PLY file of the C-alpha trace (Angstrom):
ply
format ascii 1.0
element vertex 88
property float x
property float y
property float z
element edge 87
property int vertex1
property int vertex2
end_header
6.44 6.28 -2.45
5.41 8.79 -5.74
4.74 12.27 -5.94
1.55 13.26 -7.33
0.48 16.74 -7.67
-3.02 18.50 -8.49
-3.22 20.52 -11.63
-6.53 23.00 -12.11
-6.18 23.96 -15.78
-10.28 25.32 -16.62
-11.45 28.12 -16.80
-13.51 28.02 -12.64
-12.14 27.40 -9.25
-11.59 23.75 -8.28
-11.35 21.98 -5.07
-9.35 19.02 -4.04
-10.09 16.92 -1.09
-7.76 13.88 0.04
-8.79 11.28 2.31
-5.84 9.16 3.95
-4.60 6.97 6.75
-2.05 8.86 8.32
-0.92 6.06 10.78
1.07 4.95 7.89
2.52 7.63 6.64
6.62 8.04 7.00
6.65 10.26 10.09
9.88 12.49 11.38
11.23 11.66 14.77
8.71 14.59 15.27
6.12 12.65 14.11
4.69 15.39 11.08
4.77 13.31 7.81
7.75 14.02 5.97
4.97 14.46 3.16
4.54 17.57 4.40
7.93 18.64 4.86
10.40 20.46 2.41
13.27 18.33 0.61
15.09 21.05 1.47
14.81 20.44 4.61
15.21 16.44 4.84
10.87 15.76 3.98
9.49 14.26 0.75
7.83 17.27 -0.24
8.65 18.63 -3.73
8.35 22.72 -3.62
6.79 24.57 -6.10
9.52 26.38 -6.59
11.34 22.82 -7.05
9.34 22.10 -9.47
11.25 20.58 -13.18
11.10 23.45 -15.61
8.60 20.88 -17.69
6.44 20.29 -15.20
5.21 24.59 -15.06
6.04 24.16 -18.83
2.85 21.43 -19.21
0.96 23.42 -17.17
1.61 26.78 -19.14
0.36 24.81 -22.21
-2.98 23.33 -20.80
-3.62 26.71 -19.81
-2.69 28.45 -22.85
-5.96 25.77 -24.35
-7.92 27.48 -22.18
-6.75 30.94 -22.90
-5.62 31.16 -19.39
-1.69 32.28 -18.70
-0.37 30.77 -15.28
-0.43 32.79 -12.06
2.27 31.56 -10.10
5.62 33.38 -9.89
4.93 35.40 -7.46
4.02 31.72 -5.12
7.85 30.18 -6.76
9.92 33.84 -5.49
7.94 33.54 -1.70
8.22 29.62 -1.92
12.16 29.94 -2.45
12.59 32.66 -0.21
10.84 30.42 2.54
12.57 27.54 2.11
16.25 28.86 1.24
15.60 30.67 4.77
14.41 28.12 6.76
16.86 25.78 5.44
19.79 28.52 6.51
0 1
1 2
2 3
3 4
4 5
5 6
6 7
7 8
8 9
9 10
10 11
11 12
12 13
13 14
14 15
15 16
16 17
17 18
18 19
19 20
20 21
21 22
22 23
23 24
24 25
25 26
26 27
27 28
28 29
29 30
30 31
31 32
32 33
33 34
34 35
35 36
36 37
37 38
38 39
39 40
40 41
41 42
42 43
43 44
44 45
45 46
46 47
47 48
48 49
49 50
50 51
51 52
52 53
53 54
54 55
55 56
56 57
57 58
58 59
59 60
60 61
61 62
62 63
63 64
64 65
65 66
66 67
67 68
68 69
69 70
70 71
71 72
72 73
73 74
74 75
75 76
76 77
77 78
78 79
79 80
80 81
81 82
82 83
83 84
84 85
85 86
86 87
């Protein structure tokens, strides 16, 4: 078990494609992979809104090397509202 994340710090859009064998993933009682479910709801997914500040800082620093700035604040706020609402 480990966490991993993909970041694009370049100047062009990126696409990530993952292949995996789902039969071995840990699933909840309904059969949904726990990696797809927020930790706030009992899964294993760390939501953007729950990222440690050090991760956001490191991402911002990597973007700055290309004169870019993060544009994730709206996504963080939206996701925080979603996960708070779902958990309530």
